[in-house]
N, C-alpha and C positions, 0 to 999 in steps of 0.2 A: 399497541403493538408491543411487544417483550424483545427488549433488549438486552435479554438476559440469559436467555436461553438457548440449551446448545442444539446444535443444527447438523444436519450431514455434514458439510462445510464448517464452520466454530463445534467443532466433536470435542471438546474439551474436555471431555470426560476421560482421552484418549493419555495413556501411561507418558508420550511426550509433548501431551501440552502439559500435564501437571508439573515433569518436570523441568520444564521451560520456567513456571512459575515460581517453585518449592524456596527459596530466598523469600519471595514477597508472602508468603503466608504466615503472618504473626503480626500477631494487635500491638505487635511494639510500631507499627507503622502506620499513618495516614492512609486512607482511600488517593487521596493525591499525589503521596509518595510512593505509594505501590504505581499509580498510574506513568508518573515522572518516571519511576525508574525501570520498570519494564519496555518503556518508550526507548529508552538509552539503549533495552541490551535491544529489543529491534532493529531499532536505526543502526548498528554498528555491528552485530554480530548474523546478519546477511546482506553482503555485496550484492548494488543496485546490477541490475544486471541486463535492459529492457529489451534486448536481442530473440527473446522466446516467446512464441507468441501461444498456446493452447487455447483449445474449444472442448479437452476433453473432463468432463466434471469430477474427474478423483483430483484433477491437476491445481484446484480449487479448495482442497480438503488440510486445514490445519495441521493435521495430525499427519499428513505426508510434507508438506512445504517445510514444518521445524525439518522435516530431517537433512533438508537441503543447506546448502554453503552460499545460495543468491540466488534472486529473486525482482521480480520486478515490481510496481507500487502496490498494486492488488493485490500481492502474494504478501508481501509484508505486512500490507494492511490485514488480511485475516488473519493470517498470526496473529498480531496484537488485538484484535478483534476477540479471538478466542480466548487467548489470555488474561485477557480484562475482564471476560465475563467470568469465567473461571473463578477468578478474584470477589466475584458478585460488584462489578461495577459498570454502568451500562454502559455499550460500544454498537458501534454501527456505523459501514459502509460510507461511502462518500465516496461520489464520484464526477468529475468534469474531463474537458476539454484542457491541451496545455499548450505554450508553442514554446521550445525550446531554442533559448539562441545560442547559446553556448558548445562546442565542438558534436558538432550534427552534422558532419560529411559521410557516417556512415549511412545515416538515420535515413538522409535524403539518401544517396544513393540506392537503399533495398526499400526503402519504401515509398518515399516519392515524396517525402514530408517529411517538415522538423516538427510536425504537432503530435503528441503521445495522444490518441485515445481508447476506450476510458482510462483517466488518470484514477488511481486510487487513494484516498484517506483516508482518514478514521476519525468520526465524533465521539466523545467519550462526554458521560452525564456527569458531573461534577459540580459540588457546589448552588444543585439546583440548576446549572444549564447546561447547555452542549455545549464543548469545546472541539476547536480542530487540532488533530494532530497530524504531522504528515514524516511518517518514518523512513520514506524510502531514500533519499541520499545516504549512503555509513562515510565516516567521518574522510576514509582516503580517497572518495572519490571526488566529495568537499575539497578535499586538499586537490584535488590534481583541477579540476576547474575553478580554482581560486576563491571560491567561497565558504565562507563561515559556515561553520557543518549548524543544521537547524535545530533551536534549543524548545526544549517545551518543559511547560514551570506551572502547567495544571491549573491556569487563571485565565491565559490569552491562547486567543488563537494561534496556531502557528502552522502560517502554510507556508509555501515554497516560496526562496529569495526570487524578488524582481531586477536586481540588480547583486553583482556580484562585488569580490571587494579593489578594484578598479574602477567602478560606478558601467561597468557595458552590462546591459540587458540581459538579463539569466533565463526565466521563467516567467512567463506570461500567460495569465488563465484566460480561455477564451469559451469555455460555454461552462455550463454548473449541471450535472443532470440529477441533483436531489442524493438525497440519502436512501438506503434500503438497508431494511430489518435484517436481512438474509443476501444469502451472495447471487447477484439476479444474472444467471449465466447467457440465459436466452439475450436479455440485452446486452452483453458485454460481446458478446458472440455478434449481433446481428451490428453495434455500432460496430466492428471493427472489419466487418466486410463490409459496410459501407464504405469507411475512412481511407484502408487501406487495398486496392487491386487488385496486388499480387498476390495480400491472404487473401481474398474474396475467392479470386481463383484455384487457388490451390484448394480452402475450401470444400471447397462446392466441387471438387472432384474427387474430395472424398478422405483429404488429407486431412486430422484434426491439432497437429502441431509443424509451426511455422520456423523455422530457427534461420534467422538473419545470418 
């Protein structure tokens, strides 16, 4: 499999993605420094918002996502993957199901559950191994949730924090769906329909975007 390729979704030749990575196009930075720097830029450059669910193909394209001010976990993962591939750093999407234990009243009210699926993070190939990076939660959201911002050092896996700063359970990984070379839109669509009955009813009725 080729984890450096441009695709419809990871369209890194686009000017929007090239502008995103402009500061990292220098031989003075190592691949690890480029990856960690871009991770922080994506983590804090887009607010996390899980309240819009889409099955439109164009809504998962990196060059379109990068023009927005916010996005959910898969959106931000797609942006980061496109930027990493543009810098010749192999990267791929990994999907999972997670349970959020803090600030979930709206999720439960609208979706009927505090489980988020599919959750997307990124796997980066550095120093001859795959390392997980999770750029979903920006600093401001972490402050609200009383949890330390999730760092990525390019050496160790960076996955959701199990507890917040007060010791309360924060995020729990429930199921791992594995990694994907490209954005698996059919899998994402079917997964959301299976897990969110409200969204399934709307999507089956012909709606392509579900906003909470």
